[in-house]
C-alpha positions in Angstrom: 26.3 74.5 7.7 28.5 72.4 5.4 26.3 70.8 2.7 27.3 67.7 0.8 26.2 67.0 -2.8 24.3 64.0 -1.5 22.5 65.9 1.2 18.7 66.2 0.8 16.8 68.7 2.8 13.0 69.2 2.9 11.7 72.7 2.5 8.0 73.2 2.6 7.6 69.4 2.2 9.5 69.2 -1.1 13.0 67.6 -1.1 15.8 69.8 -2.3 19.3 68.6 -3.2 22.0 70.7 -1.6 24.3 72.6 -4.0 27.6 70.9 -4.9 30.9 72.3 -3.6 33.4 73.5 -6.2 35.5 70.3 -5.6 32.5 68.1 -6.2 31.6 69.8 -9.5 35.1 69.0 -10.8 35.2 65.4 -9.6 35.6 62.9 -12.4 32.6 60.6 -12.5 33.1 56.9 -13.0 32.5 55.5 -16.4 30.2 52.5 -16.9 33.2 50.2 -16.8 36.7 50.7 -15.4 39.4 50.9 -18.0 41.1 47.7 -19.0 44.4 49.2 -18.0 43.2 49.8 -14.5 41.7 46.3 -14.3 45.1 44.9 -15.3 46.9 47.0 -12.8 44.6 45.9 -10.0 44.9 42.3 -11.2 48.7 42.3 -11.0 48.6 44.2 -7.7 46.2 41.6 -6.2 48.4 38.7 -7.3 51.5 40.3 -5.9 49.9 41.2 -2.6 48.4 37.7 -2.2 51.9 36.2 -2.7 53.6 38.7 -0.3 50.9 38.3 2.4 50.5 34.5 2.2 46.8 34.9 1.3 44.7 33.3 -1.4 41.8 34.3 -3.6 38.3 33.1 -2.9 37.5 29.6 -4.2 34.8 31.4 -6.2 36.8 33.4 -8.7 33.7 35.5 -9.4 34.1 37.1 -6.0 37.8 37.9 -6.8 36.8 39.3 -10.3 34.1 41.6 -9.0 36.4 43.0 -6.2 39.3 43.6 -8.6 36.9 45.3 -11.1 35.5 47.4 -8.2 39.0 48.4 -7.2 39.8 49.4 -10.8 36.6 51.4 -11.0 37.6 53.4 -7.9 41.2 53.8 -9.2 39.7 55.3 -12.4 37.1 57.5 -10.7 38.9 58.5 -7.4 42.5 58.0 -8.2 42.9 55.3 -5.5 41.8 51.7 -5.1 39.1 52.4 -2.4 37.6 49.2 -1.0 34.5 48.5 -3.2 32.7 46.5 -0.6 31.9 49.2 1.9 29.4 52.1 1.9 30.8 55.7 2.1 29.0 59.0 2.5 31.9 60.7 0.7 34.1 58.3 -1.4 36.5 61.1 -2.4 37.2 62.0 1.2 37.6 58.3 2.2 40.0 57.7 -0.7 42.1 60.7 0.3 42.4 59.5 3.9 43.7 56.1 2.7 42.4 53.9 5.5 40.1 51.9 3.2 42.4 52.0 0.2 43.5 48.5 -0.8 45.2 46.9 1.0 43.2 48.6 3.8 44.5 49.0 7.3 42.6 46.0 8.7 44.2 43.8 6.0 47.7 45.1 6.5 47.5 44.9 10.3 45.4 41.8 10.9 44.9 40.1 7.5 41.2 40.8 7.6 39.8 41.5 4.1 36.2 42.5 4.2 35.9 42.0 0.4 37.2 38.4 0.6 39.9 39.2 -1.9 42.8 38.2 0.3 41.9 35.2 2.5 44.1 33.4 4.9 44.5 29.6 4.3 42.3 28.7 7.3 39.4 30.7 5.9 36.6 28.3 4.7 36.2 30.3 1.5 39.9 30.4 0.6 40.9 28.7 -2.6 44.4 27.6 -3.4 45.3 30.1 -6.0 47.0 33.4 -6.0 46.6 34.2 -9.6 43.7 35.2 -11.9 43.8 36.0 -15.5 42.3 39.0 -17.2 40.2 36.6 -19.2 38.8 35.0 -16.0 37.8 38.5 -14.8 36.1 39.4 -18.1 34.3 36.1 -18.2 33.1 36.4 -14.6 31.9 40.0 -14.8 30.9 40.2 -18.5 27.2 39.8 -17.9 27.0 42.3 -15.1 
């Protein structure tokens, strides 16, 4: 049986956490906050991709800020900008597969962004901007 670090098994009624694999023991854990460098990288990427894809940020820049910060966190902790708006049983495995790395396959193929980072002009939540400043991100997410 292949046990995951997050697997919990009951033995004699008491829950027991399965041992971690060698890979999971060496996985770098996320810091409390992503690095400013990664936030800036993901901010620039998001602006460029919005322009290239003809999409716009959410009218509520707080949504845009949280998603960019989540992408930066995953870039720091996983080495890839895994979509922060989905649940994964194994984030490292998902990041290595690439399907949900931003821009994810649904975004690239159909312009469908689950995170509401890249919105088509006909979306009710789409704003009219394709830029966001680092200061706006800090201000929107500073109290989180």
